[in-house]
N, C-alpha and C positions, 0 to 999 in steps of 0.2 A: 489766959483763954484768947484764942484766936478772934480778930476782929474781922467782921464782914463789912465791906463797903458797897452799900446799895446804890450807890450813885455810879459805880463803875459799870462798864459794858457787859452784856450778858454772858459773853465768852469769858472775860476775866472772872466774872463771878462764879461761873462754872468751873474755872480751874481752881478758884479758892475753896469752894466747897468740896471739891473732889480731893484736894489735899489735906482735907482733915478726915482722917480715917473714921468710919462709922459703920463697920461691920454689924449685922443684926445682933442686937444685945449689947451694943457699945457705941450708942449713939449720943451719949450724954453730952460730949464736948461739942459736937455740931449743934445739937438742940440748944445749948446754952448760948452758942454764938448767934443762932437764928433768932431767939428771944431777945437777946441784948439789941439786936440791930431792929426789931420789929416793934418792940414794947413802947419805945418812946414816941412813935408816930401817932400824932394827935388825931387822925382821922380814922384810926382803925381801934376797935375794942378787942383787946387781946386776952386770951385765956390759955392757960397751960395745965396739962394734965400728964405729969411723968415727962416723956420726951416727945408729947404731941402737943402742937402748938396750933391755935386757931386765932385768925385774926378777922374781925368783920367790920364792914362799913354799915352804917345806920343812917341812910340818906332818904328814907321813906319812898324809895322807888317802887314801882308797881310789881316788878319780879326780882327774884335773888338767884343768883348762880352760885354754885359751889365749885371751887376750883382747888385740886388736892394733889399732894405729890408725897411720896414716902422719901425719907432721908437715909435710909440704911442701905448697905450694898451686900452682895455675897462675899465670901473671903477674898482678901487682897492676895495676889499671887505675883509678887514682885512688879506690880504694874501701878504703884504709888511711890513718888509724886508722880503727876501728870508730865507729860512733855508735849510740845508742838511737833507735828510731823507734816510732811506734805505727800498727797496720794494724788496721782493723776493730775498734778499742777494745781490742787485745791488744798488749803490748810485745814488741819485737823487736829482735835485735842485727843490725845491717847491717855488711856488709864481707866483704872476702875472706877465705875460710877458715871463715866462720861455719857454713856448711853442709857443704863439703868440705875437712877434716873435723873441725875443730878442737873444734867443739862436742862430738862424740864422743870425741876425745882428752883434752879437759878432764874430762869425766865419769870416764874411765878413771884419770886421773892423781889425782883426788880420792879415787876408791874405793881404789887402789893405796895410798895414804897411810893410809886410815882403817880398811880391813878387815885387822885383825890375826890375826882367827880365823875366815876363811871356811869354809864348809861342805866345800869342795873346795879342793885345792892350785891355785894361780893362777900362770900364767906371763903376765906383762904384757909386750907388745912395742910400742914406738914406733919407727917407721923412716922413712927418707928415700927421696927420688926414686920415689915411686909414680905420680906423674903423667907420667912420661916412659918411654921403652922398658924393657922387663921386664929387659933385662940390666943396667940401671943401678939397678934397684929394691934398696933396702938389704937386703931379705930373700934376694936371690939369692946373695951371697956369704955370708950367713949360713947358709943352708940347705946350703951346700957345706962350710963349715968346722966348723959346730956343729949338725948334724942333730938331735942330742939335745934341743936347746932346742925343737923343734917338737912333741916327743911330748906327746899329750894325748888324752883321750877326746871332745873337743868343742872347737870354736874359734868365737868371736865376732869379727867384723870391725866396728868401730865406724863403718862408711860410712853416709851419711845414707840412711834409710828411712822418714822420716816418723814415727818411733817405732814402726813396725810391723817384723815379722820378714820379711826377704826372703831366701828359700832359694836357694842356689847362685847361679850367674850365667852370662850367656852368655859364649861364647868370643869372641875378636877376632882378626882377621886383616888386615894391610895389604899392599896389592900396589902396584907402579908398573907401569902399562900404557903401553907406548911405541909411537909411530908415528914412522916415519922418512921423509924427504924428500930433495929436493935443493935447496941455496941457489941463489937467483938475485937479480939486481935486481928490486925490486918494480915497477919500471916495465916490465919485461919478465918478467911472472910466468910466462908460458908457456913460459919456458926452464926453470923449476924445477918442484919439486913440494912444495906446502904441507903440512907435517907436521902443523900444527894443524888444517887442514881435514880432514885424514885421521883425526883423533880424534873427528870428529862421530859416527861409528857406535857408538864406545865409550860416549859420553854418552847417545845414543839407546837403547842396550840397558839402561843402568843407569836411565833415566827410565821405561822401560817394565817395569822388573822389579817384580814383585809379592812382597813378602816372606812367607815362611811362619809360621804360629803352631803350635807343636808343644808338645803335652802331654807333660811329663816329670815322672814320678811326682806327678801331681796338680797340678802347676803350669804354666800355659801361657806360654812363652817366645816372643816375638815377634823375628824375625830381621830383619835390614836389611843391604842392599848399596847403598853410596852412594860417589859422587865426593866426595872432601873436600878435594882441591887440585889445580890444573892449572898447569904450567908450559912455556914454550916461547917462542921468539922470540930473535933476534939483534939486530936493529936496526930502526929505523922504516922502512928503505927496503930491508929484505932479507927474502925468502921463507924462512921457518924450515925447517931440516931435521930438527928433532927437537921432539916434543912428549911430555910426560909426565903422565899422569892418575894421581893417587893414589887408590886405592880402599880403602875400610874395609868389611869384611864382619863384622857380628855375628851369630854363630850359636848356636843352642840347644846346650844342653850334652849333648844326646844325639848330637851330631856329634862325631866325632874330628878333630883338627886336620888330618890328612890328607884326611879326607872334605871338609873346609870347603875346603881348598886345591884339591881335584878340582872342587868345585863352581863356585869362582870361575874357574877355567880353562875349565871347560865353557861357563859364561855368556859368557866373552870369548874363545872360541875364534877363532882366526885372528889373534890379537894377541900381540904380545910381552909375556909377563907375569913379572914378577919378585917373589916373595915377600920382603918386607922384615921383617916382624915377625908372629909368630903366637903366641897363647896359648890353651889349652884352656879350656874352661868348666867348671862344676862343677855336679854334680847337686844337687838341694836339700838333701840331708842331714838331713832331718827325721824319719827313721825311727829315729834313734839315741835310746836311752831318755833321755840328758841332754837332747836336743833337745826331747823331748815335755815333760819336766818344765820346761824354760825357757819353752816356748810356754805352758803352763799357768800359770806364776808371773807372767809379763809380760801375760797376757791378750790375746796378739796373734793376728791372723789371718795366716797366711803367704801371702806373694806372691812372684812371681818377681823376681829382680834382673835387668834388662835390661843394664846396663853391667857390664864385666868388673872383678871385685875380686880381692884376694888370698885370697878363699875357694877359689879354684881351685887356688891353691898348697897349700893345707892340705888339699884333698879328694885331690890327686894324691898327697899323703904319707899318706893313709890316715886321715885326721882329718876328720869330717863337720863342716862349718861354715856359718855363716849371717851375714848382715848385720843390724846392729841399731844404730841411731844416730839422733840428732835431725837434723832438716833434711829439706826437700823435694828430692829428687833432681833434679827439672826445674830447680832454681835453683843446682845445682853448676855452677861456672865462670862463672855469670851476673854481669854487672856489677852487678845489684841483688841480689846474694846476701845472704840474710837468714834467720835462725831465730828461732823463737819462744821467749821464756824458758820457756814451759810445756813445750815439747818437750825441751829440755835437762833440765829439772828432772823430767819424766815417765821419761825414759829412766835417769837417775841413780836414781830411786826403783824402776824396775823391775830394773835390775841388782843394786841393793843387796839388795832383798827375795829375789830368787833366791840370790844368793851367801851370804847369812847365814841362810836358812830351814833348819831342822833337818827 
């Protein structure tokens, strides 16, 4: 089993955990390494459920903060092991997971080990299967069996935010839109009805769709409705009788999931629509007193989070939450994923200063 040295610098720790492959559904080796490094620490009460690990201080502080990060990545594409590169004269760590989100996770692990007397009680969470459907997310069963572990006055997700604070997040919904036809030999196409051709109006509506920009508590969220996958066809000489277009709607946190579903069905009226996954967004959560203190301590300008993150889960449980981590979100899942050394160190410095300030 790989051994994690939590006394190492946060950049070196990022490198170490990125070099332990942990694609969604295959996080056990990394989870074992994290548990082995965290479990002996006397100042933390450690709990493990599958590949999700929770570590808590119990100092009797007046407030509790939850700080969480996922340990899985999207599939590796010849970008592990990591390597050091230089871009515009600055050192970067290149490779899968450096941005999303092992840089943030490494910072959390280091601080969890070192901060024995923080100004607030802290619940640290490291969990699996964030990059796949929400019902597989490690926090889903944990919230059902141990909701007490989510209790707090404020939560921070270490998702990549360029070292800035991103409030809330857009919601997300996925739908399958189907067209049906009649099979026939392609040499006698007039005998059938082509379901793939029937999907052309679906694509036209999506191409013509203009996303909304919606102000929510002072942050402007940009929505998006897009085809993300299309499938159909039987054989090279058969007119297809079925075509399925997968559609993803990213919607502002001012919309409920029911309203988001109604909007998608309205845009695609006349077609068969099946909703296969949906998750509410989260309002910015920046009006909480701890959030204001946090913004002041790290000197960050709040921005909206366009992607869905587990801040939505905490928001739904009544805990205001923000995203704060190293890495450019536009490089998340990118084959050239990379994070600057400076951002990792800056986020560590910001969190440390806020968690230890009197």
